[in-house]
DRENRO-240751 format. One record per residue (C-alpha): residue number from 0; residue in one letter; x, y, z. Coordinates in steps of 0.02 Angstrom, whole numbers, plus 32768, in hexadecimal, padded with zeros to 4 digits. Last residue first. Layout:
DRENRO-240751
@marmar->NUM; torlo->A; x->X; y->Y; z->Z .
...
end
This chain:
DRENRO-240751
@marmar->327; torlo->L; x->2DE7; y->E767; z->9AD4 .
@marmar->326; torlo->H; x->2D70; y->E6EF; z->9A7B .
@marmar->325; torlo->I; x->2CB6; y->E713; z->9A7C .
@marmar->324; torlo->E; x->2C38; y->E687; z->9A58 .
@marmar->323; torlo->V; x->2B9D; y->E6D6; z->9A0D .
@marmar->322; torlo->I; x->2AF1; y->E68B; z->99EE .
@marmar->321; torlo->D; x->2A90; y->E6F3; z->9971 .
@marmar->320; torlo->G; x->29D3; y->E6FF; z->9989 .
@marmar->319; torlo->D; x->29C0; y->E7AA; z->9938 .
@marmar->318; torlo->Q; x->2A59; y->E7CF; z->98CF .
@marmar->317; torlo->M; x->2AFF; y->E820; z->9903 .
@marmar->316; torlo->V; x->2B5F; y->E883; z->9880 .
@marmar->315; torlo->Y; x->2C13; y->E841; z->9876 .
@marmar->314; torlo->D; x->2C8B; y->E8D5; z->9885 .
@marmar->313; torlo->R; x->2CEF; y->E889; z->9915 .
@marmar->312; torlo->Q; x->2D1C; y->E7E9; z->98B9 .
@marmar->311; torlo->V; x->2CBF; y->E747; z->9898 .
@marmar->310; torlo->M; x->2CE7; y->E68E; z->98A7 .
@marmar->309; torlo->M; x->2C5C; y->E61A; z->986F .
@marmar->308; torlo->G; x->2C20; y->E5A4; z->98F7 .
@marmar->307; torlo->D; x->2B85; y->E570; z->9899 .
@marmar->306; torlo->H; x->2B87; y->E5B6; z->97E8 .
@marmar->305; torlo->V; x->2B3D; y->E664; z->97E3 .
@marmar->304; torlo->T; x->2A96; y->E6BB; z->97BF .
@marmar->303; torlo->R; x->2A22; y->E658; z->9831 .
@marmar->302; torlo->G; x->2A98; y->E656; z->98C6 .
@marmar->301; torlo->W; x->2B2E; y->E60D; z->9920 .
@marmar->300; torlo->I; x->2BC0; y->E685; z->992E .
@marmar->299; torlo->R; x->2C75; y->E671; z->9963 .
@marmar->298; torlo->A; x->2CCC; y->E70D; z->99A1 .
@marmar->297; torlo->Y; x->2D6F; y->E769; z->9984 .
@marmar->296; torlo->K; x->2E01; y->E7B8; z->99E0 .
@marmar->295; torlo->L; x->2DAA; y->E824; z->9A63 .
@marmar->294; torlo->K; x->2E22; y->E862; z->9AE9 .
@marmar->293; torlo->T; x->2E0F; y->E91D; z->9ACB .
@marmar->292; torlo->L; x->2D53; y->E924; z->9ABE .
@marmar->291; torlo->F; x->2D3D; y->E894; z->9B39 .
@marmar->290; torlo->D; x->2D81; y->E902; z->9BC4 .
@marmar->289; torlo->K; x->2CE2; y->E96D; z->9BBD .
@marmar->288; torlo->H; x->2C77; y->E8D7; z->9BE8 .
@marmar->287; torlo->I; x->2BDB; y->E88A; z->9B99 .
@marmar->286; torlo->R; x->2BA4; y->E92C; z->9B46 .
@marmar->285; torlo->G; x->2C51; y->E947; z->9AF9 .
@marmar->284; torlo->A; x->2C51; y->E897; z->9AB2 .
@marmar->283; torlo->L; x->2BA6; y->E8B3; z->9A64 .
@marmar->282; torlo->D; x->2BDF; y->E951; z->9A0B .
@marmar->281; torlo->E; x->2C7B; y->E8F7; z->99CB .
@marmar->280; torlo->L; x->2C10; y->E869; z->9988 .
@marmar->279; torlo->T; x->2BAF; y->E8EC; z->9927 .
@marmar->278; torlo->S; x->2B06; y->E93A; z->994D .
@marmar->277; torlo->D; x->2A92; y->E948; z->98B6 .
@marmar->276; torlo->R; x->29F6; y->E93C; z->9924 .
@marmar->275; torlo->P; x->2A11; y->E981; z->99D3 .
@marmar->274; torlo->I; x->2A41; y->E903; z->9A5B .
@marmar->273; torlo->V; x->29E3; y->E88E; z->9AD0 .
@marmar->272; torlo->F; x->2A5B; y->E80C; z->9B17 .
@marmar->271; torlo->P; x->29F6; y->E76E; z->9B30 .
@marmar->270; torlo->E; x->29D1; y->E71D; z->9BD8 .
@marmar->269; torlo->D; x->297A; y->E675; z->9BC3 .
@marmar->268; torlo->M; x->29DA; y->E62E; z->9B2E .
@marmar->267; torlo->D; x->2A80; y->E61A; z->9B89 .
@marmar->266; torlo->P; x->2AE8; y->E5BB; z->9B0A .
@marmar->265; torlo->E; x->2B25; y->E509; z->9B2A .
@marmar->264; torlo->R; x->2BDB; y->E4F3; z->9B59 .
@marmar->263; torlo->G; x->2C80; y->E4C9; z->9B04 .
@marmar->262; torlo->P; x->2CB2; y->E57F; z->9AF2 .
@marmar->261; torlo->N; x->2C3B; y->E5F3; z->9B52 .
@marmar->260; torlo->K; x->2B9D; y->E62A; z->9AFA .
@marmar->259; torlo->S; x->2B40; y->E6CF; z->9AFD .
@marmar->258; torlo->Y; x->2A99; y->E6F2; z->9AAB .
@marmar->257; torlo->V; x->2A60; y->E77E; z->9A38 .
@marmar->256; torlo->R; x->29BB; y->E7DA; z->9A36 .
@marmar->255; torlo->I; x->2995; y->E866; z->99BC .
@marmar->254; torlo->I; x->2953; y->E916; z->99D0 .
@marmar->253; torlo->G; x->28FF; y->E99B; z->9965 .
@marmar->252; torlo->S; x->2872; y->E9B1; z->99E1 .
@marmar->251; torlo->M; x->27F1; y->E9BD; z->9956 .
@marmar->250; torlo->D; x->2803; y->E903; z->992F .
@marmar->249; torlo->Y; x->27EE; y->E8D2; z->99E6 .
@marmar->248; torlo->I; x->2758; y->E945; z->99FA .
@marmar->247; torlo->I; x->270C; y->E8F8; z->995D .
@marmar->246; torlo->R; x->2725; y->E84A; z->99A8 .
@marmar->245; torlo->L; x->26CF; y->E885; z->9A47 .
@marmar->244; torlo->F; x->2639; y->E8C4; z->99E4 .
@marmar->243; torlo->V; x->262F; y->E822; z->9981 .
@marmar->242; torlo->D; x->261D; y->E7C3; z->9A25 .
@marmar->241; torlo->L; x->2593; y->E83D; z->9A57 .
@marmar->240; torlo->N; x->253E; y->E81B; z->99AF .
@marmar->239; torlo->T; x->2497; y->E7E3; z->99FA .
@marmar->238; torlo->G; x->24A0; y->E7D1; z->9AB7 .
@marmar->237; torlo->N; x->23E5; y->E7C1; z->9AD7 .
@marmar->236; torlo->L; x->23C6; y->E864; z->9B35 .
@marmar->235; torlo->I; x->2466; y->E8B8; z->9AF6 .
@marmar->234; torlo->S; x->2420; y->E8AD; z->9A47 .
@marmar->233; torlo->V; x->249E; y->E8E8; z->99C9 .
@marmar->232; torlo->P; x->24AC; y->E942; z->9922 .
@marmar->231; torlo->L; x->255D; y->E97B; z->98F3 .
@marmar->230; torlo->A; x->2593; y->EA22; z->98A8 .
@marmar->229; torlo->P; x->2636; y->EA5C; z->9858 .
@marmar->228; torlo->V; x->2662; y->EB17; z->9860 .
@marmar->227; torlo->K; x->263C; y->EBB4; z->97FA .
@marmar->226; torlo->L; x->2585; y->EB87; z->97EB .
@marmar->225; torlo->E; x->2514; y->EBE5; z->9775 .
@marmar->224; torlo->A; x->247B; y->EBB2; z->97DD .
@marmar->223; torlo->L; x->2405; y->EB86; z->974F .
@marmar->222; torlo->E; x->2440; y->EAE1; z->9705 .
@marmar->221; torlo->L; x->2486; y->EA96; z->97A4 .
@marmar->220; torlo->F; x->23EB; y->EAC9; z->9807 .
@marmar->219; torlo->A; x->237C; y->EA7B; z->9782 .
@marmar->218; torlo->Q; x->23DD; y->E9D8; z->9796 .
@marmar->217; torlo->F; x->23C4; y->E9E4; z->9853 .
@marmar->216; torlo->D; x->2309; y->E9FF; z->9840 .
@marmar->215; torlo->E; x->2300; y->E968; z->97CD .
@marmar->214; torlo->E; x->2356; y->E8FF; z->9853 .
@marmar->213; torlo->R; x->22DB; y->E949; z->98D2 .
@marmar->212; torlo->G; x->2241; y->E90E; z->9873 .
@marmar->211; torlo->P; x->2202; y->E8A0; z->9900 .
@marmar->210; torlo->G; x->226E; y->E8B0; z->999B .
@marmar->209; torlo->D; x->2325; y->E885; z->99BA .
@marmar->208; torlo->V; x->238A; y->E91B; z->9981 .
@marmar->207; torlo->K; x->2385; y->E963; z->9A31 .
@marmar->206; torlo->N; x->2431; y->E9B5; z->9A26 .
@marmar->205; torlo->V; x->248F; y->EA10; z->999B .
@marmar->204; torlo->V; x->254C; y->EA10; z->99B3 .
@marmar->203; torlo->V; x->25AF; y->EA9C; z->9962 .
@marmar->202; torlo->S; x->266D; y->EA9A; z->9959 .
@marmar->201; torlo->I; x->26F1; y->EB1E; z->997A .
@marmar->200; torlo->K; x->27B0; y->EB16; z->9976 .
@marmar->199; torlo->K; x->27DE; y->EBC5; z->99AC .
@marmar->198; torlo->M; x->282C; y->EC61; z->995F .
@marmar->197; torlo->F; x->2839; y->ECEA; z->99E2 .
@marmar->196; torlo->V; x->284C; y->ED9B; z->99A1 .
@marmar->195; torlo->P; x->28CC; y->EE1D; z->99D6 .
@marmar->194; torlo->R; x->289A; y->EE90; z->9988 .
@marmar->193; torlo->R; x->2801; y->EEFF; z->996E .
@marmar->192; torlo->I; x->2785; y->EEC0; z->98EE .
@marmar->191; torlo->N; x->276D; y->EF3B; z->985E .
@marmar->190; torlo->E; x->27CE; y->EECF; z->97E2 .
@marmar->189; torlo->P; x->2753; y->EE3F; z->97F3 .
@marmar->188; torlo->V; x->27A3; y->ED9A; z->9828 .
@marmar->187; torlo->E; x->27A8; y->ED12; z->97A2 .
@marmar->186; torlo->T; x->2786; y->EC60; z->97D8 .
@marmar->185; torlo->G; x->2805; y->EBD3; z->97ED .
@marmar->184; torlo->E; x->27F2; y->EBC2; z->98A8 .
@marmar->183; torlo->P; x->2749; y->EBFD; z->98E6 .
@marmar->182; torlo->F; x->2746; y->ECAE; z->992E .
@marmar->181; torlo->I; x->274D; y->ECFC; z->99DC .
@marmar->180; torlo->R; x->275D; y->EDBA; z->99DF .
@marmar->179; torlo->Y; x->26EE; y->EDCC; z->9A7A .
@marmar->178; torlo->E; x->2665; y->EE1C; z->9A12 .
@marmar->177; torlo->E; x->2685; y->ED91; z->9992 .
@marmar->176; torlo->L; x->2659; y->ED0E; z->9A15 .
@marmar->175; torlo->I; x->25B8; y->ED6C; z->9A39 .
@marmar->174; torlo->R; x->2589; y->ED6F; z->9980 .
@marmar->173; torlo->M; x->25B1; y->ECB5; z->9970 .
@marmar->172; torlo->I; x->2540; y->EC94; z->9A05 .
@marmar->171; torlo->E; x->24B0; y->ECF7; z->99BB .
@marmar->170; torlo->E; x->24C1; y->ECA8; z->990F .
@marmar->169; torlo->Y; x->24C1; y->EBF8; z->9956 .
@marmar->168; torlo->Q; x->242A; y->EC14; z->99C6 .
@marmar->167; torlo->G; x->23C8; y->EC66; z->9938 .
@marmar->166; torlo->I; x->23EF; y->EBD3; z->98C7 .
@marmar->165; torlo->P; x->23C3; y->EB56; z->9951 .
@marmar->164; torlo->D; x->2315; y->EBA1; z->9966 .
@marmar->163; torlo->T; x->22DC; y->EB39; z->99FB .
@marmar->162; torlo->T; x->22C0; y->EA7F; z->99D6 .
@marmar->161; torlo->I; x->236E; y->EA60; z->998B .
@marmar->160; torlo->D; x->23BF; y->EA9A; z->9A2E .
@marmar->159; torlo->L; x->2473; y->EAD7; z->9A18 .
@marmar->158; torlo->L; x->251A; y->EAAA; z->9A68 .
@marmar->157; torlo->I; x->25AE; y->EB13; z->9A2F .
@marmar->156; torlo->V; x->264E; y->EAB1; z->9A51 .
@marmar->155; torlo->V; x->26EE; y->EB16; z->9A65 .
@marmar->154; torlo->I; x->2796; y->EABD; z->9A5F .
@marmar->153; torlo->D; x->2842; y->EADD; z->9AAC .
@marmar->152; torlo->V; x->280C; y->EB51; z->9B38 .
@marmar->151; torlo->R; x->2853; y->EBFE; z->9B5D .
@marmar->150; torlo->R; x->27E0; y->EC72; z->9AFA .
@marmar->149; torlo->V; x->2745; y->EC18; z->9B3B .
@marmar->148; torlo->L; x->2787; y->EC34; z->9BEC .
@marmar->147; torlo->D; x->2795; y->ECEE; z->9BC9 .
@marmar->146; torlo->M; x->26E2; y->ECE5; z->9B8B .
@marmar->145; torlo->M; x->26B0; y->EC9C; z->9C33 .
@marmar->144; torlo->L; x->2705; y->ED2C; z->9C8D .
@marmar->143; torlo->P; x->26A5; y->EDA7; z->9C1F .
@marmar->142; torlo->D; x->2600; y->ED5F; z->9C63 .
@marmar->141; torlo->V; x->2580; y->ED68; z->9BD8 .
@marmar->140; torlo->Y; x->24D7; y->EDBB; z->9BF2 .
@marmar->139; torlo->D; x->243A; y->EDEC; z->9B94 .
@marmar->138; torlo->A; x->2466; y->EDA3; z->9AEA .
@marmar->137; torlo->T; x->2478; y->ECF9; z->9B3D .
@marmar->136; torlo->I; x->2504; y->EC7F; z->9B65 .
@marmar->135; torlo->P; x->24D6; y->EBFA; z->9BE3 .
@marmar->134; torlo->P; x->2545; y->EBD2; z->9C78 .
@marmar->133; torlo->T; x->25D0; y->EB56; z->9C4E .
@marmar->132; torlo->D; x->25F8; y->EA9C; z->9C4B .
@marmar->131; torlo->V; x->26B0; y->EA75; z->9C2D .
@marmar->130; torlo->L; x->26E9; y->E9D5; z->9BD8 .
@marmar->129; torlo->Q; x->2799; y->E998; z->9C00 .
@marmar->128; torlo->F; x->27CD; y->E911; z->9B86 .
@marmar->127; torlo->Q; x->2810; y->E867; z->9BB9 .
@marmar->126; torlo->I; x->2885; y->E7E5; z->9B6F .
@marmar->125; torlo->N; x->2883; y->E728; z->9B57 .
@marmar->124; torlo->E; x->27E4; y->E719; z->9AEC .
@marmar->123; torlo->Y; x->278E; y->E7C0; z->9B0A .
@marmar->122; torlo->P; x->2764; y->E7E1; z->9BC0 .
@marmar->121; torlo->A; x->270C; y->E887; z->9BE6 .
@marmar->120; torlo->M; x->2750; y->E8E5; z->9C7E .
@marmar->119; torlo->G; x->26E0; y->E967; z->9CCF .
@marmar->118; torlo->P; x->26E6; y->EA23; z->9CE6 .
@marmar->117; torlo->T; x->2658; y->EA8D; z->9D2E .
@marmar->116; torlo->P; x->264D; y->EB45; z->9CFE .
@marmar->115; torlo->K; x->25E3; y->EBB4; z->9D6E .
@marmar->114; torlo->H; x->252A; y->EBE2; z->9D7A .
@marmar->113; torlo->T; x->24DA; y->EB4B; z->9D26 .
@marmar->112; torlo->T; x->241D; y->EB40; z->9D42 .
@marmar->111; torlo->H; x->23FF; y->EBD5; z->9CCE .
@marmar->110; torlo->P; x->2367; y->EB8B; z->9C76 .
@marmar->109; torlo->F; x->22DF; y->EB15; z->9CB9 .
@marmar->108; torlo->P; x->22D7; y->EA59; z->9CA0 .
@marmar->107; torlo->A; x->2361; y->EA3F; z->9D22 .
@marmar->106; torlo->I; x->2411; y->E9F7; z->9D24 .
@marmar->105; torlo->E; x->2494; y->EA21; z->9DA7 .
@marmar->104; torlo->P; x->2544; y->E9F1; z->9D70 .
@marmar->103; torlo->E; x->2581; y->E944; z->9DA3 .
@marmar->102; torlo->A; x->262D; y->E927; z->9D57 .
@marmar->101; torlo->N; x->266D; y->E878; z->9D31 .
@marmar->100; torlo->T; x->2663; y->E896; z->9C77 .
@marmar->99; torlo->L; x->2603; y->E86C; z->9BD7 .
@marmar->98; torlo->A; x->254A; y->E86A; z->9C05 .
@marmar->97; torlo->T; x->255B; y->E8EA; z->9C92 .
@marmar->96; torlo->I; x->25B8; y->E965; z->9C23 .
@marmar->95; torlo->L; x->2536; y->E951; z->9B9A .
@marmar->94; torlo->S; x->24A7; y->E967; z->9C17 .
@marmar->93; torlo->S; x->24F8; y->EA06; z->9C58 .
@marmar->92; torlo->K; x->2501; y->EA4F; z->9BA8 .
@marmar->91; torlo->G; x->2451; y->EA17; z->9B78 .
@marmar->90; torlo->A; x->240D; y->EAAA; z->9B13 .
@marmar->89; torlo->N; x->23AF; y->EAE8; z->9BAD .
@marmar->88; torlo->P; x->23F5; y->EB9A; z->9BA7 .
@marmar->87; torlo->P; x->245D; y->EBCB; z->9B0E .
@marmar->86; torlo->G; x->2508; y->EB83; z->9AE7 .
@marmar->85; torlo->I; x->25B9; y->EB60; z->9B20 .
@marmar->84; torlo->V; x->261B; y->EABF; z->9B39 .
@marmar->83; torlo->I; x->26D4; y->EADB; z->9B5D .
@marmar->82; torlo->V; x->2753; y->EA57; z->9B2A .
@marmar->81; torlo->Q; x->27FE; y->EA47; z->9B7D .
@marmar->80; torlo->S; x->2869; y->E9C9; z->9B21 .
@marmar->79; torlo->A; x->28D1; y->E92D; z->9B49 .
@marmar->78; torlo->G; x->28A5; y->E92D; z->9C01 .
@marmar->77; torlo->E; x->28A6; y->E9BC; z->9C7D .
@marmar->76; torlo->K; x->28A6; y->EA7A; z->9C6E .
@marmar->75; torlo->E; x->2893; y->EAD8; z->9D11 .
@marmar->74; torlo->I; x->27EF; y->EB37; z->9D18 .
@marmar->73; torlo->S; x->27F4; y->EBEF; z->9D44 .
@marmar->72; torlo->F; x->273D; y->EC19; z->9D21 .
@marmar->71; torlo->A; x->2703; y->EBFC; z->9DD3 .
@marmar->70; torlo->S; x->2785; y->EC7B; z->9E08 .
@marmar->69; torlo->K; x->27DB; y->EC6E; z->9EAF .
@marmar->68; torlo->Q; x->2851; y->ECDF; z->9F0F .
@marmar->67; torlo->K; x->28AD; y->ED10; z->9E70 .
@marmar->66; torlo->A; x->2808; y->ED3F; z->9E1E .
@marmar->65; torlo->A; x->27DA; y->EDAE; z->9EB0 .
@marmar->64; torlo->G; x->2880; y->EE07; z->9EA4 .
@marmar->63; torlo->K; x->286E; y->EE19; z->9DE9 .
@marmar->62; torlo->K; x->27BF; y->EE60; z->9DFF .
@marmar->61; torlo->K; x->27FF; y->EEDD; z->9E7E .
@marmar->60; torlo->Q; x->288A; y->EF10; z->9E07 .
@marmar->59; torlo->A; x->280D; y->EF26; z->9D7A .
@marmar->58; torlo->E; x->27A1; y->EF98; z->9DE6 .
@marmar->57; torlo->E; x->2839; y->F000; z->9E17 .
@marmar->56; torlo->K; x->2867; y->F00C; z->9D5F .
@marmar->55; torlo->H; x->27B4; y->F040; z->9D37 .
@marmar->54; torlo->R; x->27B6; y->F0CA; z->9DB9 .
@marmar->53; torlo->S; x->2861; y->F10C; z->9D85 .
@marmar->52; torlo->I; x->2831; y->F10F; z->9CCD .
@marmar->51; torlo->R; x->278D; y->F167; z->9CFA .
@marmar->50; torlo->R; x->27E7; y->F1EA; z->9D61 .
@marmar->49; torlo->K; x->2866; y->F208; z->9CD6 .
@marmar->48; torlo->I; x->27DA; y->F21C; z->9C56 .
@marmar->47; torlo->D; x->2783; y->F29A; z->9CC7 .
@marmar->46; torlo->A; x->2823; y->F2FE; z->9CDF .
@marmar->45; torlo->Q; x->283E; y->F303; z->9C23 .
@marmar->44; torlo->M; x->278A; y->F33B; z->9C07 .
@marmar->43; torlo->K; x->279D; y->F3C5; z->9C89 .
@marmar->42; torlo->D; x->283D; y->F404; z->9C38 .
@marmar->41; torlo->T; x->27F5; y->F3FA; z->9B87 .
@marmar->40; torlo->G; x->27DC; y->F4B4; z->9B63 .
@marmar->39; torlo->K; x->287C; y->F4DD; z->9BBE .
@marmar->38; torlo->H; x->28E7; y->F47F; z->9B40 .
@marmar->37; torlo->K; x->2922; y->F3CD; z->9B1C .
@marmar->36; torlo->P; x->28C3; y->F38D; z->9A84 .
@marmar->35; torlo->I; x->287A; y->F2DF; z->9AA9 .
@marmar->34; torlo->I; x->28D5; y->F251; z->9A51 .
@marmar->33; torlo->A; x->293C; y->F204; z->9ADE .
@marmar->32; torlo->F; x->28AF; y->F218; z->9B5B .
@marmar->31; torlo->M; x->2832; y->F1C5; z->9AE6 .
@marmar->30; torlo->E; x->28AC; y->F135; z->9AC7 .
@marmar->29; torlo->E; x->28BE; y->F11D; z->9B83 .
@marmar->28; torlo->L; x->2801; y->F11E; z->9B93 .
@marmar->27; torlo->A; x->27EC; y->F09A; z->9B0A .
@marmar->26; torlo->E; x->286C; y->F025; z->9B5A .
@marmar->25; torlo->I; x->2821; y->F03D; z->9C07 .
@marmar->24; torlo->K; x->2773; y->F015; z->9BC7 .
@marmar->23; torlo->E; x->27B2; y->EF78; z->9B6D .
@marmar->22; torlo->E; x->2805; y->EF3C; z->9C0D .
@marmar->21; torlo->T; x->2768; y->EF5A; z->9C72 .
@marmar->20; torlo->T; x->2704; y->EEED; z->9BFC .
@marmar->19; torlo->R; x->266D; y->EF0A; z->9B8D .
@marmar->18; torlo->A; x->26A6; y->EFA6; z->9B31 .
@marmar->17; torlo->E; x->261C; y->EFFD; z->9ACE .
@marmar->16; torlo->R; x->262D; y->F0A6; z->9B23 .
@marmar->15; torlo->Y; x->26EB; y->F09C; z->9B1D .
@marmar->14; torlo->R; x->26E8; y->F069; z->9A66 .
@marmar->13; torlo->R; x->267F; y->F104; z->9A40 .
@marmar->12; torlo->E; x->26FC; y->F172; z->9A9E .
@marmar->11; torlo->A; x->278A; y->F128; z->9A36 .
@marmar->10; torlo->E; x->2729; y->F155; z->9997 .
@marmar->9; torlo->L; x->2707; y->F204; z->99DA .
@marmar->8; torlo->Y; x->27C0; y->F21B; z->99FD .
@marmar->7; torlo->T; x->27EE; y->F1DF; z->994E .
@marmar->6; torlo->P; x->2771; y->F25C; z->9905 .
@marmar->5; torlo->P; x->27D1; y->F2EF; z->9953 .
@marmar->4; torlo->L; x->278D; y->F351; z->99E9 .
@marmar->3; torlo->N; x->278A; y->F40E; z->99D1 .
@marmar->2; torlo->A; x->277D; y->F42E; z->9A8E .
@marmar->1; torlo->P; x->273C; y->F4DF; z->9A7B .
@marmar->0; torlo->M; x->2793; y->F569; z->9AE3 .
end
């Protein structure tokens, strides 16, 4: 008896062949099994699909067990934001992490020195960002666990090398991100992309803009690359624009810093509360202590947009740099 497979089955089978992760393979196989006509002509095919589902699920379970024991890509988030730095070999990812943080990733003039992610804390004024160095991304191989990390972080920085086809580097990395359904915030996602998708804050940093003619090369890159995200030229070697880079990370983080003050005392300006932009006084009170939500009466605020000591209510929208004196 002929199988008479419908087009939807063939489409699911195509997705199975092209799947890059075990989870995607299982999803495609389960769809194939649900679609395939159930009769004697497909008995062997049904049995084969079941075997493959079982094998892939066992494989996924083993991976989960190994990940629970210890995964180099399971990095606990620290600081105000977690920022992952990705890019091609020898673009300067490890050098950037070394220049801005306390981490000491291995640096060498040859590619593929970094084999696992290395986090470090980058000070910015009175807060810190966690920057994560990563193995290089290439068309030949991308570790799916690393792309899972990219999906989880707050900000993605794509580091390119102005001396080695930066347009080609950018296009290749954006293509790989799209394969893993990762897109820049604010951009349109093609209808044919399987959901869910992961919308991330993404920025491009172009390194080695310190030699003769490199500024012109960067301007040409901006004109020709059809960028979907902002780009910044830097020189990690001489430190050019690294301070601007940290300011951009702060702006992209969507956070503000506010400072606490007890009545009759000076404010604590060393340890700010880091809260999302547009947070209200009520949001801040809940972050300080859950009891404050019910006991909060009002607060006095010192800041750029209010009169010093002005009394505000729960719905007051906190501003960056505000000093708050909470009254219960």
